[in-house]
SEVOMI-395702 format. One line per 3 residues: their letters; for each residue z, y, x of C-alpha. Coordinates in Angstrom, 1 decimal. Layout:
N
A> Z/Y/X  ... $
This chain:
321
XXX> 0.0/0.0/0.0  -1.0/3.4/1.4  1.6/6.2/1.8 $
XXX> 0.3/8.0/-1.3  0.7/4.9/-3.5  4.2/4.2/-2.1 $
XXX> 5.3/7.7/-3.0  3.9/7.5/-6.5  5.6/4.1/-7.0 $
XXX> 8.9/5.5/-5.8  8.8/8.4/-8.3  7.7/6.0/-11.1 $
XXX> 10.5/3.6/-10.3  13.1/6.4/-10.3  11.9/7.4/-13.8 $
XXX> 12.0/3.8/-14.9  15.6/3.5/-13.9  16.5/6.8/-15.5 $
XXX> 15.0/5.7/-18.8  15.7/1.9/-19.0  13.8/-0.2/-21.6 $
XXX> 12.4/-3.7/-21.8  8.9/-2.3/-22.2  7.0/0.9/-21.4 $
XXX> 4.0/2.2/-23.2  1.1/3.1/-20.9  -1.9/5.2/-22.0 $
XXX> -5.0/6.0/-19.9  -7.4/8.5/-21.5  -10.5/10.0/-19.8 $
XXX> -10.6/13.8/-19.8  -14.4/13.9/-20.2  -14.5/11.6/-23.3 $
XXX> -16.5/8.9/-21.4  -15.3/5.4/-20.4  -12.6/3.4/-22.2 $
XXX> -9.1/4.2/-23.4  -6.3/1.9/-22.4  -3.1/1.8/-24.3 $
XXX> -0.6/-1.0/-24.5  3.1/-1.9/-24.0  3.9/-3.4/-20.5 $
XXX> 7.0/-5.2/-19.4  9.1/-2.8/-17.3  9.3/-5.3/-14.5 $
XXX> 5.5/-5.3/-14.2  4.8/-1.7/-15.1  5.0/-0.1/-11.7 $
XXX> 4.0/-3.1/-9.5  1.8/-2.4/-6.5  -1.3/-3.5/-8.4 $
XXX> -0.6/-1.3/-11.5  0.3/1.7/-9.4  -2.9/1.5/-7.5 $
XXX> -4.9/1.1/-10.7  -3.2/4.2/-12.3  -4.0/6.2/-9.2 $
XXX> -7.7/5.0/-9.2  -8.2/5.8/-12.8  -6.4/9.2/-12.3 $
XXX> -8.7/10.0/-9.3  -11.7/9.2/-11.6  -10.7/11.9/-14.1 $
XXX> -8.2/10.1/-16.4  -4.9/11.3/-17.8  -2.1/8.8/-17.2 $
XXX> 0.7/8.9/-19.7  3.8/6.7/-20.4  7.2/6.4/-22.0 $
XXX> 9.9/3.8/-22.7  9.0/1.7/-25.7  12.2/2.8/-27.3 $
XXX> 13.4/5.6/-29.7  16.6/6.0/-27.6  14.7/8.7/-25.7 $
XXX> 13.0/11.9/-26.9  10.3/13.9/-25.1  10.6/17.7/-25.2 $
XXX> 7.4/19.3/-24.1  8.1/22.8/-22.7  4.5/24.0/-22.5 $
XXX> 5.2/27.7/-21.9  8.0/29.6/-20.1  9.2/26.2/-19.1 $
XXX> 11.7/27.2/-16.5  13.5/29.7/-18.8  13.8/27.1/-21.5 $
XXX> 15.0/24.5/-19.0  17.6/26.9/-17.8  18.7/27.4/-21.5 $
XXX> 19.1/23.6/-21.9  21.3/23.5/-18.8  23.3/26.5/-20.0 $
XXX> 24.0/24.8/-23.3  25.0/21.6/-21.4  22.2/19.8/-23.2 $
XXX> 21.7/17.8/-20.1  18.2/16.1/-19.6  18.1/12.6/-18.2 $
XXX> 14.7/13.3/-16.6  12.6/16.3/-16.0  8.9/16.2/-15.0 $
XXX> 6.9/19.3/-14.0  3.4/18.7/-15.4  1.9/21.9/-14.1 $
XXX> 3.4/25.2/-12.8  6.2/26.3/-15.3  5.4/23.5/-17.7 $
XXX> 7.8/20.5/-18.1  8.2/17.2/-19.9  11.9/16.8/-20.5 $
XXX> 13.3/13.4/-21.4  16.6/13.5/-23.4  18.7/10.4/-24.1 $
XXX> 19.8/10.6/-27.8  21.3/7.3/-28.6  22.6/4.0/-27.1 $
XXX> 20.6/2.0/-29.6  17.1/2.4/-31.0  16.8/4.9/-33.9 $
XXX> 14.6/4.4/-37.0  11.3/6.2/-36.3  11.6/8.8/-39.1 $
XXX> 15.1/9.8/-37.8  14.0/9.9/-34.2  11.0/12.1/-35.1 $
XXX> 13.1/14.4/-37.2  15.6/14.7/-34.4  12.8/15.4/-32.0 $
XXX> 11.6/18.2/-34.2  15.1/19.7/-34.4  15.4/19.7/-30.6 $
XXX> 11.9/21.2/-30.3  12.7/24.0/-32.8  15.9/24.9/-31.0 $
XXX> 14.4/25.1/-27.5  10.8/26.2/-28.3  8.9/23.1/-27.3 $
XXX> 5.5/21.9/-28.4  5.8/20.7/-32.0  2.7/18.6/-31.5 $
XXX> 4.6/16.4/-29.1  7.5/15.5/-31.5  6.4/12.0/-32.6 $
XXX> 9.2/9.5/-32.0  7.2/7.6/-29.4  5.1/10.4/-27.9 $
XXX> 4.0/9.6/-24.4  4.5/12.0/-21.4  2.8/12.5/-18.1 $
XXX> 3.8/10.2/-15.2  5.0/11.7/-11.9  3.1/11.1/-8.7 $
XXX> -0.3/11.5/-10.4  -2.4/14.5/-11.2  -2.8/16.6/-14.4 $
XXX> -6.5/16.5/-15.2  -6.6/19.3/-17.8  -9.5/21.6/-16.8 $
XXX> -7.5/24.8/-17.1  -5.3/23.7/-14.2  -8.1/23.1/-11.8 $
XXX> -9.5/25.8/-9.6  -12.8/24.0/-8.9  -14.5/20.7/-9.4 $
XXX> -13.2/19.4/-6.1  -9.6/20.3/-7.1  -7.8/17.1/-8.2 $
XXX> -5.5/19.1/-10.5  -1.8/19.8/-10.0  0.4/17.0/-8.9 $
XXX> 2.9/15.9/-11.6  6.3/16.2/-10.0  9.6/14.4/-10.8 $
XXX> 12.2/17.1/-10.7  15.2/15.2/-12.1  15.9/11.5/-12.6 $
XXX> 19.5/10.5/-13.2  20.7/7.1/-12.2  21.5/6.3/-15.8 $
XXX> 20.8/8.0/-19.2  23.3/10.7/-20.3  23.6/11.7/-23.9 $
XXX> 24.3/15.4/-24.2  27.3/16.4/-26.3  25.2/18.5/-28.7 $
XXX> 23.0/15.6/-29.7  25.5/14.2/-32.2  25.4/17.2/-34.5 $
XXX> 21.6/17.3/-34.5  21.4/13.5/-35.1  23.6/13.8/-38.2 $
XXX> 21.4/16.6/-39.4  18.3/14.5/-38.8  19.8/11.6/-40.7 $
XXX> 20.7/13.9/-43.6  17.2/15.3/-43.8  15.5/11.9/-43.9 $
XXX> 18.0/10.4/-46.4  17.6/13.4/-48.7  13.8/13.0/-48.6 $
XXX> 13.3/16.5/-47.3  10.7/15.2/-44.8  9.3/11.9/-43.8 $
XXX> 7.5/12.5/-40.5  6.0/9.0/-40.3  5.2/6.3/-42.8 $
XXX> 8.2/4.3/-43.9  8.3/1.0/-42.0  9.7/-0.9/-45.0 $
XXX> 7.2/0.6/-47.4  4.3/-0.4/-45.2  5.5/-3.9/-44.8 $
XXX> 6.0/-4.2/-48.6  2.5/-3.1/-49.2  1.1/-5.5/-46.7 $
XXX> 3.0/-8.4/-48.2  1.8/-7.6/-51.7  -1.9/-7.9/-50.8 $
XXX> -3.8/-11.1/-51.3  -4.6/-11.4/-47.6  -3.2/-14.0/-45.3 $
XXX> -4.0/-12.1/-42.1  -0.9/-10.4/-40.6  -1.8/-6.8/-40.1 $
XXX> 1.0/-4.2/-40.4  0.4/-0.6/-39.0  4.1/0.1/-39.3 $
XXX> 4.8/-2.2/-36.4  2.6/-0.2/-34.1  4.0/2.3/-31.6 $
XXX> 1.0/4.5/-31.8  1.7/8.2/-32.6  -0.4/10.7/-34.6 $
XXX> -1.4/12.6/-31.4  -2.5/9.4/-29.6  -4.5/8.3/-32.7 $
XXX> -6.3/11.6/-32.8  -7.1/11.5/-29.1  -8.3/7.9/-29.2 $
XXX> -10.3/8.2/-32.4  -12.1/11.3/-31.2  -12.7/9.9/-27.7 $
XXX> -14.3/6.8/-29.1  -16.5/8.8/-31.5  -17.7/10.9/-28.5 $
XXX> -18.2/7.7/-26.4  -20.3/6.1/-29.1  -22.2/9.4/-29.7 $
XXX> -23.3/9.5/-26.1  -24.2/5.8/-26.0  -26.2/6.1/-29.2 $
XXX> -27.7/9.5/-28.6  -25.6/11.0/-31.3  -27.1/8.7/-33.9 $
XXX> -23.7/7.9/-35.5  -22.9/6.9/-39.1  -20.4/9.8/-39.2 $
XXX> -23.3/12.2/-38.7  -24.7/11.1/-42.0  -21.4/11.4/-43.8 $
XXX> -20.8/7.6/-43.9  -17.1/7.9/-42.9  -16.3/4.2/-43.6 $
XXX> -19.1/3.2/-41.3  -17.6/5.4/-38.6  -14.2/3.8/-39.1 $
XXX> -15.8/0.4/-38.7  -17.7/1.5/-35.6  -14.6/2.9/-33.9 $
XXX> -12.4/-0.2/-34.7  -15.1/-2.6/-33.6  -15.8/-0.7/-30.4 $
XXX> -12.1/-0.5/-29.4  -11.5/-4.1/-30.3  -14.4/-5.3/-28.2 $
XXX> -13.9/-3.0/-25.2  -10.2/-2.5/-25.0  -6.8/-4.2/-25.3 $
XXX> -5.7/-2.9/-28.7  -3.7/-5.1/-31.1  -4.7/-5.3/-34.8 $
XXX> -1.6/-3.4/-35.8  -2.6/-0.5/-33.4  -6.1/-0.4/-34.8 $
XXX> -4.6/-0.3/-38.4  -2.3/2.5/-37.4  -5.2/4.4/-35.8 $
XXX> -7.0/4.4/-39.2  -3.8/5.2/-41.1  -3.6/8.4/-39.1 $
XXX> -7.2/9.4/-38.6  -9.5/7.9/-41.2  -10.7/10.6/-43.5 $
XXX> -11.9/7.9/-45.9  -8.4/6.4/-46.0  -6.6/9.6/-46.7 $
XXX> -8.5/10.1/-50.0  -6.8/7.0/-51.5  -3.4/6.3/-53.0 $
XXX> -0.9/4.8/-50.5  -1.5/1.2/-51.6  -5.3/1.6/-51.7 $
XXX> -5.2/3.4/-48.3  -3.4/0.4/-46.7  -5.8/-2.0/-48.4 $
XXX> -8.8/-0.1/-47.1  -7.3/0.0/-43.6  -6.5/-3.7/-43.4 $
XXX> -9.9/-4.6/-44.9  -11.7/-2.5/-42.3  -9.7/-3.9/-39.4 $
XXX> -10.3/-7.5/-40.6  -14.1/-6.9/-41.0  -14.6/-5.0/-37.7 $
XXX> -12.6/-7.5/-35.6  -13.7/-10.7/-37.4  -10.1/-11.6/-38.3 $
XXX> -10.7/-12.4/-42.0  -8.0/-13.7/-44.2  -8.6/-17.2/-45.4 $
């Protein structure tokens, strides 16, 4: 392993120990919309192996964004995408101690906050994330319960941070990584507020897990597809769906079904393409459509799920018997 890879592995390992989990979610997304998207849970003991670290670095050098997070709702990502240092100072002043801090570009930070000793239900974790974001002025678009963040030791490939084509982009830096997660004192009050909000039905940031399972079990299908089991977030679904539309547009010279208004054909094409080229599970493909399919959003909740499951079955060849 060369010195650069060893340094990246060291930073990633420190982050892994600061945010312990059985699995991590790794996402690799090309900046230019070309090539394939990778997104899957990986066992923590394999995640930052020599082979994987060198693969992350190679994909990053070829223009891909590399993201990751623990596959756990015990940790929340706070994205301080402007005036980051001032907001970070306010966190510290309030004794709202982060477990890990990553500088993604100058004065921009991804702050990891431990909020519980056990996994929280996704709607509660998302609501808690929004409350923390509101208090400290973070990016509300990054408040999904399982939102991925940039990984240290790699480069931020957003064009606005590059001075020229030869510039690899700013190095993502690990600024803080504690030896063990620390739950700030102020989390308890916000967690109680988040639970109250969800229980009172004031907001439901993500589809109810139990509701989705019930809808699946009430269908006449034998195939086991349940989008509520997926860890995919709305932001990831949007990026992946649009990336694949662009990829297929280039490959097919912009002769896409979606160009003709055939949105169900576009859903089919995206799911089939991702299934054939990538490593997506059926639950993830269903979650992708639950978030991003325009055709699906026009339907009632039960009809929406039925459409999504039928599309995934048809596009992947996993028909119910």
